[in-house]
N, C-alpha and C positions, 0 to 999 in steps of 0.2 A: 437548583441543581442539587440531588442528595448524592451522598457519597456510599458505595456498593462496598459492604465488608464482609470480608469470609469469616467462619466462626474459630478458626484456626490460624496458624501461623505455618503451616505445613509447605515443603517445598514441591511444587509441581511442575508440570512439563507445559510448555508454550501453548499447546492445543487446548487444555485445560481452560486458558484464559480467553481464547476465540469463541469456545462453547459457551462460556460464562457471558461473554457479549450477547450471543445468540439467547440465550437463556432470559437475560434481562431485557432483552426487545421483544420476546416473544411472550413472557410470563408475567413479568412486574409491570405495573401500570403508571410507574411516576414517569411524567413528560421529559425529564431530563436527569440521566445517570451518569457518574462517573466511576471510575476508580483506577487504581494504579496497581501496576505489577512487576516483578521482577524474575527472571529466569536465570539458570546456569547457562554457560555459552551455547548461544544458537544462532543458527540462520534462518531466516524466514523469507519465502519468495513468493512473488504474486501469483494469482491463478493462472494468468496468462503467458507465464514464462517457462522455459525449457531448462530442467534444472541442470542440464550438462552445460547450459550456456551461463548460467548464473551462479552455480556453487561449485566450489573446490570440493568436491566430495571427497578425494584421498586425503586431503589436508584436514577436513572435518574428522576424518574416521582415526587418522593419526592422532589428533590432539583432543579427541572425545568432545567434539562440538556437534550437538544434535541439528537436523536440519529439517523443516517441515512446509508444507504449502498452506496458504491461507487461502479464504475465498474472495478476498478483495483484490483488486487491482494494485498497479505500481510497482516498485522495485524491490529488490533484493536489499535485505539489512542484516547485520549482526548485532547481538544482543548479549549482553551477560549481567552479572549482579551488580555493575556500577550503572548499568543502563536501565534507566526508568522507561516502562511502556506506560502509557496514557490509553484509556478507553473511553470513548464518550458515545451515550446512546440519547437519540432524541426521537421525538415524534415528530416526523418532517418527511415529506416526498420530495421537497426541493434541494437537489445536491449542492449545488454553489453556494446558496445562502447558508446552508449546513456548515461546509468548510469554511465559508468568511467567517461566521460567527464563532466557531470554537477555534479558529486559528487566531483570532484578532484578541479573544478572552485569553488565551495562553501568553501571546506576546505581551499584552496588559498585564499578566500575571508577572512576568519576567521584568517589565518597566517598574512594577512596584519595589523589586529588589535594585533598582539603579542601573539595570542594564539596558543598554541600546539596542531594543529587541522590536521587531517587526515582523509582519506575515507577508509572504510572497505570493505571487499570483500562482505558483505552483502547488500551493497549498503547504510551503514549509514554514518552520518559524527561524528566523535568522537573529544573530547578535553580530553586530557590527558588519553586515553584509556577509556573515559566514553561516553555514547552516548547523543548528543545534538540534530541529527537531524536523522528521519527515513524516507525512502522514497518507492514509490511504483511507478507501471509502467501500462501505458494502452496505447495500440495501435489502431490506425486507419489507412486506407490505406495510406501509404505514410507519415504518421505523428507519432510521440510517443510524448506522454505526460508522464512526471514525475512531481509527486508532492509529497509534504513531510511536515513533522514539524520543527519549529526551535526554540526549546526549550529556549525564552527569560525568563522568568520566567513561574509559572503556580500555580495553587491551587492544591496543592500536595494531598490534602484530597480527592479531588474531583476526582483526576486521580487514585486514589488507589480504592476509592468506586465505580467509575461508571464501570469500566473495571474488568473483572474476569479472568485475566489470569490463566492458570492451574498452579500450585504448582511444577510441572516437568518442565514448561518454566523458572521458576526462577531459580529452584536449579540446572538446566542444564548448567546454566551461573556460579554456584558457588556462588550465592546471596542469602541474607536472604529477600529483599525487593527490590521494583523498585528503591528504593532512593539509594542504593549502586551501581547501574549500568548505570544511567543517570545522566546528568548534566544539568543546566541552565546557560546561556551567564550571568545572574545578577551574579551569583557566581564569575565570572572570568573580568567582565567589570564594571568601572564606568559609563559608557555613560547610556541615558535611550534608552527608545525603539524606538522613533521618528529618534535620532540620529542614532541609529544601522539600523534602515529602511533606512536613506539617504545613510548611507556609503555602505549597501548592493548595492542598486541602482546605484551608481556611480560606483563601482566596476565592476558589471556585465553586465551593460547596457550602449548604447551609443547612444540612442536616444528614442523617445516615440512615441505610436501611440495613439491616444485618441478616445475612444469610443463615438459614439453618443446615443442620446435618443433612436433611431430606434433600433440601435445595442442591447440597452439593454434591448426593448421590444421582441425582436428577443431571446436574451439569457434567457429571462423568461418562454418563451414557452419551450424552451430545457430543464427548469427546471423540469417541471411537471412529466416526468417519474419517476423521483428519489423521487416522493412524493406518488406514488402508492402502497398500502398495498401489493401487490403481490410481487413487488421488494424489499420493505423494508424487509419483512419478509421471502420473498423465500420459497423453498420448505423444508418441513421437511421428508428427505428421510426415510422410512422404508426397512430396507433391512435384510438379514438374518444373514450377517457375518459382523464384524467389523475389518478393519485390520489396522496396522501402529499404528498411535496415538505418536509414540515416536517423539522427536524431534532431527533433523539432523544438526549438526553444518554445517554453511554454506546454509542450504537449507530452514530452519525451521519446523513447524509441519505439517506433512501430516497425514488424517486419511481417509481410504476410507471405506465408506459402500456398500458392495458389495450385490446384488440381483443375486443368484445362480438358475439356472433351470435345472435340469437332472445332477447337479455336474458341470456344467459350467457356466461361466460369462455370464449373462443374462442382466444386467444393473450395473452401479456403479454411485458413487457420492463421489466427494472429498471436504473435510473441512479442513482448517486451515490456516497458515498465510504465506505460502509458495507464492514465485512470478512465475505468468505464464507468459510465454513466448510466446503464441500463444491466438488466438483470444478466442477459445474454448477447455482447457485442457481436461475437460470432455469427451466431443465428440471425440476427438482425441485420447486420450487413449481407450474409448470404441469402436472404429472402429478397433482398434489395437487388443483388448482383448476379445471381444464378442465372445462366442463360446470356449473358452480356459479353461481348468482346472488350479484352483488355486495351482499349482504344480511349483517346480523350473524349472523342465526341460522344461515343456510345456510352462510358461511364457517366458522362455529365448528363445525357439523356436520362439514363437510370436513376440518378440521384435529384433529378430536377423537382423540386418540392419538397425535398428533406434537407436535414440541419445536421451535419455530421457531429456539430458540437453538442447534440442531444445524446448524442453515442460514447463519445470520448471527450474528454474536457479539453476546450481551447481547439480541437480539430475543425478546419473548415474543409466544406466539401472540395475548393481549389486544392487544398493539401493533400488531402485523402485521394483525390485523381491522379495528383502527380505522384504520389507514391505508388500506385497502381499502373499507372500507365506505361505501356511499351513500346507506344509507337507515339509520333509527334500528332 
């Protein structure tokens, strides 16, 4: 795996690094690419989430915390200069295999420092059972991008204030606060952040690709769509029925906003911190369910021969039907 380096040490906004991932996936021919990055205080939320439900916009504006939407699924996270972000780009179309290979490599790298690290089935990395790294996935033709956090240290007050997770999301894991189910590397290691980054690079990579100023200019062009208000704020769906909203172990939270016409599904939108495994989960589900009544038998018949786990990580047809059905 090759480490992707920038030609300078300039401070850049978070969408630049998302665009850098896309550039690496589309332009650079190396099979496996990795790089690390840090940003000033920023909240980043998943492509299927509603900003008003996930981000405390007033708090962010008051404290100078930026917020952006990414193209991958998953949940909302806070990052700052003490929080290292990891990006992994590989030539692969197999989502779960890619996740497993990457998170296992990261856990093994941490074990090399004497830490009790492991990868979870939710694609997190844990130390002593507490989350130190969360990861999300984005697919391009022939390429997979995995990116996530590595909590070396962080401003816990900002993390708690800038993100507005549901109380259900917290209590479903049996915790009273975010502090009790996450950890930071600074709690376990005596080395500083730069020494840790050097260890990561030496453990995971065996060479370097150095970007040019011309590459940076192209990446900056790819950054612009992330800054468009229409992408940042998304659509606020107005539907007649809200289904789901419950947190499913191994899947995350999924809420369906469903528009009915003549008692059958006409349109639907999804929000939540689930991990999508296809390019457009909403359209894929709508193609299957448009014209179907929100009843268990009708939904089961419409999904017959399909596998929901191919669309959303760890989701079964039975769980999907239970989320949607409004009658027994």
